[in-house]
N, C-alpha and C positions, 0 to 999 in steps of 0.2 A: 277360353278366349279371351282375349284382352279387348280394351280399347284401340289399343295398338294395330293389334290384328284387323279389327274392325275398320281402322282405318287404313291398312294395309289392303283388304279386298273392296274396300268401298274405292282405291283409286283404282284399281284395276279393273271393277266394274263399271269405273266412271268414264274411264279411259275408251271404254266400247261406247258405253251409251252418249259419252261428249262426240263421240264418231258419229253416233247417230244423228243426233241433234244438229249436230253441223251439216250434217247431210244435206238437211230442211236451210241450214243457214245456206250454204252452199248451192241448192237446187233453187231455194225462192227466187233471188235472184235472177238466177237461170232463166226460171219459166217468167218473171215477173216482164225481162226483156224480151221473150220471145212470142209468149199468149198473150191476147184479149182479158181484158179484167173478167168478163164476161164467161170465158172460159176456165181462167181459173179459179172464177165461183163455181164451177161445173165440178170442177175437180177435187177441191175442197170440202163439197157438197159431198161427193162420195166417201174422201177421206174420214169425214165426220162420220159415218155410218160404220168403216170396216171397224171400228175399236167397240161398236154396240154389238154387235154380231160375233167379235172374237171372244167376250163376255161368253154369248150363248156357246159356243163351240168348245171352250174350254171347261164350262160352268166349275168354278170352283178345282178343279182337281188340281190345280198346281199347288195351293195353299194344303190342299187335304193331303196330296203326298209329303210334304212337309210336317205338317202335323205326327202323320201316323207312322214314318218313314222313323220315328224314335222310339214310337211306342212298341210297332212287331216289324215281324222281319221285312228289312229295307227289299229285297229282292222280291217280295211276294208282292208287297206295295208298289212296286217300280213296273213290273207283269202286269198287274191289274189296272193302273192306271194307264199304261200307255195301249193295252188294249180295247179298255174302255175309250179312249181318246180316238183309237184309229176307225172304231166301229161306228162311232154316234157322226162322226167326221164324216165318213164316207154317207152317212144315212144323211145329214142334214145337206152335206152338198148336193147330193142325189137331185134331194126335192127342190132346193135352190134352181138347179135346173133345169126342172119340171115345169116351174113355176115363173120361167124366164120372160115368157109372153106377159103374163100379169103383171110382173115387177117392174118391167122397163114400161109399158105404157099408163102405169101411173104417174100420179101429180111427183112426186121422189122422182121418178125415173125421168121424166122429160126434164125436170129440173136439172138433173145429173147431166142429160141429152143422151142418156142410155138410149132412148127410141128410137132416135137415128142413128145408133152404134151398137149395132145387139152383142156386136165381137167384144166390147169392152166389156160386159158382163161377165164374158167367160174370163176375164182375165183378173178380174176383181173377183168372184168366186173363188178361183185358186189361189191367189194371195193369201185369199180369209184360211183356207185350206193348208197350205204349207205352214203359215204362221202358227196354227191348233196344233198339229202333230211335232212342233219342235217345242212347245211349251215345256213338257216333262221333261226332254232332253236336257235342257237349259235350266229346269229347276234340280234336276240330278247333279249338273255340275256345279250349281250353287250349294245344294246339300253337301256334298264331296269336299267343297273345298277349295275349288278347280277355277280361279277366278282368270287365269290366265290362259286356259283353252277356251274359257267363255268368250272374252276378249279375242282371241285371233275369228274364232267364229262368226261371232255378230259383227266384227270390223270384216271378214274375207266377204261377207254378205252385202253390207254396207256399200263395201270398196265395187263388186257386182252391179248392183243397184245404180251406182253416180259410173260409172262407164258405161252401162248400157245407154243411159241417158246423153252421154256425152256422143257416143258413137253416133245412135239415131236421130238428136235434135243439134247435135254441131257438125259432125262429120261429114255423115249420108248427104246432106242439100249441098254441100260445098262439092262433093267428089259427083253428086249427079249432074251438079251445072258444068262438070270438068268431062265432063261425058260417060263416067261410068254409071250407064242408067239401068244396070241389074238391081245396083242397089234401093231402097224405095226413095220415092220419094217425097218425103218428110218436109212438105212447105205449109200447107195451111194447118190452120189450128185444132181442126178436129182430129189431121192424121197426127198430129206432135202429141195429143192428146192420149190417141191409143197406144203410142209408144212410149209413154210415159206410163202405162199402165201397164205395158208388157215388160219394163224395164223393171218393174219392182216386183211383178210376179219371177220373171227369172231372179233376181235376188234372194229371193225368198225361197226358190227353187234349189238353190246352189247350198243354202243355208241348210236346209233338210237331209241334201246330198253329202253333204259334209257330216251330219249325224248317223249315218248308215253305220258305220262300224261300230258305233257305239249302242245303235237299236239293236243289231243284231247279236249283241253279246247278253241281251237281256233273256232274262226267265220268262219265257211265254206261256206262263201259267195265268190264270183267271181264278181269282178267288172269290166266289160269290161274295160269301159272308164277310171278308172284308171289303169288297168293293160296294156293300150295304152300307156299314159303317161308313165310308167313304164320302156317298153319294149324301147319306144323310147329314153328314157335318159339312160339306160344300154346298147345298142347295141353298140355304138363306146367305152364300156368298155371291150365287145369279143374280139374287135379288138388289144384295149391294151393288154389284158390278154394275148389274144394267141401272138401277137410279140413279148410281153414281155419274155413269155414260150418259146420263140427261141432262146433266148440269155443264159436264165435262164438253162434250161434240154437239149436245140438241141444239147449242144455240144456232151455228152453222146449218146444221142438216133441218132444224122442223121450226124451231120458234122466230128465226128471222123471216126465211119464207110464208111462214101462216101468219104472223103478227104485224109487219110492216104493210104500213099504208097501200090501197094499189092491187092492182092485178098483173101488172106488168112483171111479165117471168123476165124479160130480160133484164131489168132494172133490177130486181132483186139480185138476180147472179151477180151483176158488177157489185151490190153492195154487200153479199156474201165473199166474192174476191177479196174488196177494201178491206173488210174487218179481218178475215183471215189472214191475209199478207202482214197486218201490224199485228195480228194473235202472235205469228213467229219469232218478231220480237220479244215478246215474255218466257221463249224456248232458254235463255241459260238458265232462268230461274230453277223450270221444270228439269232440265236434263241433272241438275243436280240431288233434285229430289228424287228422280228415278235409281241416280246411282246409287244414295244413300238406300234407297227402299230395296235393292238387290242386292246390296251387303247385309243390311240389317236386319232385314225377313228372319232368314236361317240364327243368325245369331242371337237374335234375341231369343229365339225358341231355347238356342242352347243355352243362354245366359239366365233361362229360367229355373234351370236345375240347379243353380248354383246359388250362395249363400246372400240373401236380403240384395235382391237383383233389381228392387224398387230406385233404389239410391242409384245402381249405374243409370237406369231407364231414368233418372230426371238429368243426370248431369249430363248426356247424352242429350236430351232434348235442351237445353239450354246451351250447350255449342252447337246444335244444329239451326239454334235461331238467328243466332249471331250471325253464321255464316250466311244465312237469308237474308238479313238483313243488309251486309253487305253489297249481294248478289242483286238484291233490290236498286243500294243505289247505286250501284257500278252503272245499271240501264239506267234508269229512270234520271238518271244525272247527267249525262252523254248521250241520249235522246239526238240531239244535233249530230253525233258522230254514226250512229248506229242506224241511223235513215240512208246509211248507203246501198245499207240491203235492200229496199223497198224500189231501186234504182229509176223510178220514173213517179216527178212531183205530184201524180194525180192522187198517189197512194198514201200521202206525207199527209194529209187531211186528218187521217185515223189513227195519227199515232198518239190522239190524246186517252184513246182508252188504254195507251200499255202501261202507265203505271197500275191502273184499276187491277187491271188481269196481273200485275207483276203480286200484288198485293194480295190478290185471290188465290193465287198459286201457293203465296206463303202460307194463307190460313189452309190450305189445304196439305203443305206439305207436311204441317204442324197434326192435323187429322190425321196422317198415315203413322204419325209415330204413336198417337194417342190408343190407335184401335189395339194397340197390341193389347191392349187388357179382355179384350173380349176375345180372341184367339188365344187366350193362354187358358182362361177360364172356360173354353169351348161353350161361349153365349155367340154363338154368330149371329144368332137372331136378333142379337141387341144392335149387330152391324146392320142387318137389315132393315129394324125399324129405324134407326136414323137415316137411313141414306132415304129411303121412302118419303120419313119427312122434307128431307131436303130437296128431291124430287119434284114433291107437290107443292113446296114456295117456288121452284124453280120455274114451274108451269106459272104460279100465281105473278113472280114477279118479273118476267119476261112480258106477259098478259097484259101487265100495267106499265111496263115503261116502257116497252118498245115502239107502240105506237106514237108515245108521246115524244120520248127521245131519240128514237133510231137504235143505231148500232150500238151507241156509248149506253142504251138503256140495257141491253144484253151484256154487254161487258159490268155492269153496274150491279145486274142482277147474279151475274156467276159470284162478285166478289159475296154480295150480301149471301149468298147460301153457304157460300164456304165459311164464313166466319159464324153463321149458324150452326152447322154441319160441325165445326170443331168445338163451339161453346158445350154443345149438348152432350158429343162423346167425352168430353173432360168432366162435364158434372158427375155423368152417370158413371162414368168408369171409376171413378175416388169412392163411389159407394160400393163396388163391387170387387175394384183391387188398386187400392189408394197408392198414389206412388207421388213424395213428393217433391213436386217439381218447383222450380223457383219461378212463382208465377209473377211478382215485381219486379223483377228485373226482366223477365221475358217479355211482360206489356210494357215496361218503361222502353227498351230497345226497342220493339216493334214500331211506339209512337212518335220515338224517336228519329228512326229512318221517315217515316210518313210526314213527320214536319220539317224536317230537312229537305226533301222532297219539293214541299210543301210552298216552304220561303225562299228554295231557290227557284221554282215557277214563278213567284210572284215575283222577284225580282227582275228576272226575263221579262217578264210581259210587262212591266212598267218600266224597266231601269235601263237592263243590261241591251235587250232586242227587243222593243216594241214594235207589235206590226208582224215581226215572225219571231215568235218563241223558239222554234227549231232550226235558226238561221245559224251557221259555224262561224262565231266571231271568238278569237282571242279572248277576250276582256271575260267572256260567258263559260270557255273550257276552263280559264283560269280559278271563276269564283265554285264553279264547280270541282273542282279538284281541292280547293280548301276546304269546303263543307265536307269531299270525302274524308278527307285527312282530319278536320275535325273530329268526324262522327270516332274515327277508328282512334285516337286518342282518348276518347271518352271511355271506350269501350276497353281500352287496354287498362287506365286507370281502374276499373272498375273489377277488370278479371285479371289480373296481373298473375294472381296467385293461381288462376286455374291456368291460363294459361304457360306457367311453370312447368307444371305435372304434363304438359304434353310432348309428344315426341318432335326431334327436330327444331319447333320454336321454340321449344322451352330452354334449348340450351343459351339461346340467345338473350334471354329474358334475368335470367340467376345470377 
C-alpha cells in the first residue's frame, strides 16, 4: 500500500470521523443553548467516563486482531475475537447492572446526576455495550481496506444520534405545546439530559444492527490457544488504554471535581461544563488525528512487511506534523470566529485553554505515530510503562496546578503530560526500532506555529483588541490571515520538493 493509498483511506475514514466530530460541533451549541452549565457539566462528566470503560470492555482486542490476522488464519482470529468480546461484554454489563445502586449513589454518580435519575444509568451502560460489540466489525472493515462501507455505517449511526436529538429536544417540545400531548414533554434540563443519553443509545444500537449481516457471516469457532496468545498480546494494551484515559478524560471525570477548592458540587458542575464546552473547540485537530489513526494503523502493519519501512514512517511523520501545525493555527488564530459555537458569553472566559489543548493534542497525535515501534516489535509492555508514567504525572500535575490555576491548570497539566509521553516514546523507540525522523524540521515547525499564535495573542491583547482579545474585528481577522499565510509560505519554501511528490498538490507545484 502506497502513501497515496494511505491518503485515500484516511480521507474515507476521515469523512466518517469528521462527521462524528462535527456531531459534537453541531450538538454542542445545540446543547449549550438548551441546558444550563451545571447540567451540561453532568453530561460531560458521564461522557468522560465512557471511554475509560470502553477500554475495559474491548481490552486491546482490536489491536490484537490486526496483529494476529496477518500471522494466523484470519477467520479463526475474527471468530475468536468476536466471541470473546460478546461474552465479556455481557458479563461486565450484567455486573454493572447489579452494582447500579452502589454506583449511582457514589460521589461520581451524584456528580453526574445519576442518583436522581437511575434510568439514565441503564442508557449509559447500553451505549458502552453496543460500542464495544462494534469494535471488531469496524476493525475487520479497516483490515480488509473497506473504508467506504466503514464510512457509511459510521455516518448512519451518527445521523441516527443527531436525528433523535433533534426530535426529542427540538421537535417534541414544539409539538407538545401545539397539543400533541402523547409525545414526551421534554422541557426541563433533567428530562432533556435523559433523552440525550437515549439518543446516543439508539445511535449505537443502529450501528450494531447494521453490522448484523457481517456478524452472521463470521465463523463462530473459538480457538482457545489462539485466544490466549491474543490476550497475552492485548493485556498490556488495557493498561495503556486505561492509563491513557487518565490524562485524556479524567480531568473532567475526576481531577477537576477532586482538586478544585471548595465543596460546592453545583459550582464544580458549572466549571466542568465551562471547561468541557471549550475543550470541544480543540476537536478540529483531534478529528484529523483519529482519522489518521484509523487509516494508518493497518497501513503501518502492512508496510512493515516491505523493504526499509522506517523511511516511509519518517516521511509520514513529517507530513503529519505539518498538517497538525496548520490545524493548530487554523483554530487558535481564529478563536474570535470559533466562539460562535459556544452560544453564550458565559463560556467565552474559558477560551484561553483552547491553544493549550490544541498543543496537547498535537503531542498526543505524534505519540500515536511513535507507538508503532512497540506494536511492531511486540513490546506492548513498553507502551504500558510509558502510559503508566504519564498517568502518574497526570495525577501529580493536576494535584499541583488545579488548586492554584483552576481549570486552566487541568489544561496545562494535559499538555505537559502529553509532551513527556511523546518524548519518552521517541527516546525509547529509537533504541529498539530506530526511525530516521526529521527531528530538526519537526521541532522547528511546531515551535514556529506556537510562536506565531503567541505573537498574534500579544498583538490582540495590547494593540488590536485590548480589553477583549476574542472580539470579532476586521483588523484582527486580517492580521490572523496574514500570519497564517506567512506560516504557509515558510512551510512551502522548506518542503517544496516534498510536496511535489504528493498526489493532487504536487501537480500545482512542479
